[in-house]
Structure formats: C-alpha cells, structure tokens
C-alpha positions, 0 to 999 in steps of 0.5 A: 785598577777597577773600582766598584761602589755597590749600594753605598749609603751615608746619612748625616743626621736627617740628611741622606747624602748617599742613597744606595749609590752604585758606580764602576770605574774601569781600569785605564778609564777617566770617569766623570762625576757630575752634579750640583753642589750638594748632590753627594759627589764629595761624600762619595769620593771621601768614602772611597778615599777613607775620609768618611766611613759609609753606613751601608754598601761595599767597595771592591777593588779588582773584584775583591771586597775591601775595607777603607777605614782611613786615608792611610788605608786608601793609600795602602789599597792604591787610592789617592785623592787630590783635593780642590784645596791640596793638603799640604804644609805651606811653611815647608818646601816642595821636596819636603812636602813631597815626602810627607806621605812616607812619614805619615805612613811610617807612623811618624810626625812629618813636621817633627822629623823634617824639623830635626833632620833636613838632609833625610826623610823616613820611607814607609818602611821606617828607613831613612831616605837621603834628600838627594834620593828623594829629590832625584825621585821627585824631579824624575816624576816631574819631568815625566809630566812636564811639571816645572817645580822649584824643589826648594820653594816654600809651598806657600808661595806656589799657585793653586795649579803648582800645588796640585801638581806637587800633590799629584806627584806625591800621590804617585810616589806612594803607588796610587793606581786610582786617582780621585781629582776633586774640582781640579780645574777650579782656580788654575790657569789655562796652561796648568789645566792643559798640563794636568789633562795631559797628565791624567790621560797619561795615567789612563794610558798606564792602565790607572783609573781616574775619578774626575769630580767636576761641575764643568761640563766642558772639562768632563766632555774633553777629558772623560770616557764616561760620566755618572751624574748625581742628583740629591744623593742618587745616581740620576743617570750615566753617559758615554762621552762625548754627550750633549750638554743639554742631556747632562744638565737635564740629568743634573737638575731635572730641567733646563737652565736659562742663562741670565742676560745682562742689558747693555749699560748706558754711559751716564754717571761715573761710579769709578775713576782711576787717574795715573795709578801705580800699584806695586808689590814684591813682584809687579808694578801696575800702571793704569793711566786712566779708567772710568767705570760707569754706573751699572757697568761690568768690567772683567779682569782677565789674565793668568792668576797673579798677573795684578788683577787682585792688586787692583781689586784691593786698591779699589776696596781700600785695602791696598794704597796706591803708590801714586795717583787718584782714585774717585768713587761716585764723585768722592776723592777716596785716595788713601782713605781708610777701608772703613771709609770705603765701606761708607762710600758704598764699596763692597768686596767679595774675596775668592777665599770665602772662609779665610777672607770673606767669612769667619769660620766657627761663626753662624749665619746669624752671627755674621748678620750681627757683625754686618748689622749697621746698629751702633749699640754695644748690645746685639738684639739676637731676636732681630738678627735671627729674623734678619738671618731667616729673611736672608736665608729665604731670599738667597735660598741658602741651604742652612739655618740661622745657627748653621756655621758657615764652614759647614755650608757648601761652596755655593751656599757660602757664596750666597751667604757672602752676597746676602751680607753685602749692604744695599745699595752699593756703588761699587762691588769688587769680586774675585772668582765669583762662581769658583767651585759652584755648579751651573745652577748656582753660577747662574743664580749668583749672576742673576743677583749681580745683574739685578745689582747693576740695574740699580746702578752698582758697578762691578769689577770682577776677576775670573779664570773662566774666559766664558764667564768674562766674555758672557757678563762683561761690558768691557774687559781689562787684560793683565799680562806680565805686569802690563795692563790693557785699555778696557776693551768692549766685549763686542770687539772680543772673541775668546781667541783674541782674549787668550792671545791678549792674556798671552801677552799680545795686548794690542788687539 
C-alpha cells in the first residue's frame, strides 16, 4: 500500500514536533525514518497509526485521502505499528494475546472475554472463533516467518524479540498492509534481528510497505530501500540506500560527530574482586572462579539476552546474593551486605528499564534530586533541590525543566537524568544497555561522561547487545553463553567475528 503524508504539522504547547512534514512510502518498499531523539519521528508515525491527531496536513492511502482518528481506524485502513515496547498483556498466553485485536475491534473487553471463556475468542465481526482455529492461524503465520513461539507460554516470560514476533504476527492477522516498526532492533538478539529483517523483506516482496524508524545507521543501510532524515521536527533530507553514513549523520545533526576515545587503563588498584562466586536463578547456575577489575577499567559483558549478564550486575550492586563466594569492593568485603551498604561503598547501577527500575514515573526531575539528596533531614528544602536540578539539567544538557515529569522525557533525556542522579565519586558503576534506544549523538555524549568517570578511578561493568559498543569501549570482555562464563579477554585480542563465535558457545578463543 502506498502511503503519502502531505504537510503534516503537530504542536505540543510551545514545541512544534512536526513542521510541515511530507513523506511518500511506495508499496513494496522499506522506508527508513532516521533522526536524533526528539527529531519528531515518533510523533509522525503515531499520527499515521492513529495514536495522535495531527493539527494540519493530510494522509493519503493509494492516492485516496483518509482520516485516521485512532489505532482501530488505522488497523481498519491496513496500518499497524509495532512499538519499541510491544503492546501486550504479560499475564496472558501467546495465543490469547494473538487474538486481542479481534476482540478490541469487536468492541469487547479482551481480558473480560478471555477470563470467562478460555476455549474461544471473538472475531472482529463479533462471531466466536474456536481456540483450535485461532491457534492454527497463529502457527501457520509463525511458520511462514520461521518464528518459534510456544503458544501456551505467558507473554511476561518472553524476551523482547519474541514479544515483537508475536505482535508482528498479530498485526498481520488483522490484515495490515503497511507496517510501522519503531526502533525494532533495540534490545533483541542477533538471531532475532536476522529473523525480523528476513520477515520485513518478505513483507516487502508481498507488496506491503514498511516504515522502519531507527537511529542505527547500519540497520537502515542493510534493510531499507530509501531513507528520510528528520531534524528538529522537519525533513532534513532524503537518500536512496545504500548511502554513506557520513552523509546521513550530517543530515541528522548538521555537523560531523567525533567518537570519544578511552585511554588504556593502568593496572594498579583493584576496584572489584570476585572469588569462587556462584549465582543461581531458576534457569542458570553462573560460576566465576576469579575476577579482578582495576580502578578506571571498563569490562564489557557480552552474550545473548538472559545468559547471566544481568545476574552478575545485580550481584555486584548488592541486589542479588551469591550462593557462594566472596566479593570485595575497593578493599572492603561486601559479601551478603545490604544494598544500602553497597551505595555507601560507592557502587551505582543504571538499569536498562529506566522507568521501571531507574526512575519513578509521576515524579519530576526536582523530586528525583530530592530523593537522591544526601541530607538526613526529614524535611526537603525545595529551593535547594530546584537549584540542584537546574544545575544538573544545564550540565547534562537535559531537555526539560526541574518540574518535568521523567516519563515525559525522551529516552535520551531519561538516561541523562539517570546519569545526573549518580553520586560522585563512584568506585564501581554497573550498567545494562547504557545506550539502548539512544541516537548517535546521545550515545556519544553518554560515553563521554562514562569515560570521564573512568579517569577519576571509577570501574565500569556494562552489558550490551551492541557488539560494536562492547568492542569500542571495553578494556576487557566477559562472554556469557549457555550458562558458561569466559575469562576476561583483552579487547585487543578480539574481533567482532571472534566475539560472535564466543557468544555462540565457542568460549575458548
């Protein structure tokens, strides 16, 4: 289906998020939409998918003007959006989530019907459809794209990549002819990314159109036929793909971007020592015989999602006890001490889920500053916290005010806020996916701050699904694969190919 957006504009208060945007996506094509955080990409695709109403402009589908008042209307017109965080019901099974759109289209509360009747669901026309038929349709669609999903598994137990696959199948079952993918490669494994790209190419071959929203130039280069670059709410340019990255970056930022360089770490003082550590959960039994991390050193944790990296980070943060072994931070034995004692020992953590675990939805930047204040007084000095919040906003270049609620900030600004809240100094900083969902400029800025921390003696352990990020910023790399953990490997001895093989199970490089 051919999509035309003509002179689309949208304002939120004083912010002009979309300023006279025009864009054409041909049927059977994969169209990239690039831009830094806050460029207006999400606003534009939410207008097309019915989540936001435009102020001005028109939408044409196959040359016919249409009105898209809500997501249901978008689905009716054959437009579906796969969000960065898929819209699903974690407590329900895979097959039950697969049927959700049919129930909503029929004007019925999905969870209410599924709770009352586990053997049948309603179709969009209000007719009942047996579980057997629904499951058959799900399995048939999944086989077309080589997706391996357990139909009875709770969605809450799936990885982000598996949830994406389920949402993609659900949208296709509703007859979607134009698919919008919002940062789809964020937080998924390499194999899931390959499966997603193969599915997208298959959809294009079926003359469906795809809008691929991303900040990853390499993904757009590999997948897309054409790309539109947005900057500050406007179209900065268009390019046929493949296109030199330097040209795309210049359109995105109106300048070249310099990558930060991390000086080699001098092996001197030990910031972290793990000895005969065992960490267990319901699936994994992780063993680390001995690990010494130097002050100022960066250790990258590589592996498929759920291979144990998070367990190690939680252990080192004092949020998960070891089954056995000893842990020493900056010369102090921290084995089985409380999280509060870890904080006092100069240990900080930046979780991947910024709003669920790192920040508090509903609270402002100033209120977060108050929460992190070292003052022991029972009363908050709001004047002081406002000044502190203003200083943090200025230094960390956060696009917001002291009274901005954190859930209203972009992903990049939420990460900047998390960094601003970290105490100084720190002995050990632990991070999950520090640049997940961030554009190139924000990612570079984050690492500039982290490298500055290293130069003051902070040791860093970070997990990332981005192998380029692991290779670029780590002094050494630890690989997690199938419950096994490698020795710490000097990055100078690694290539991306070797690292990929290690993640696949060949740990003896």
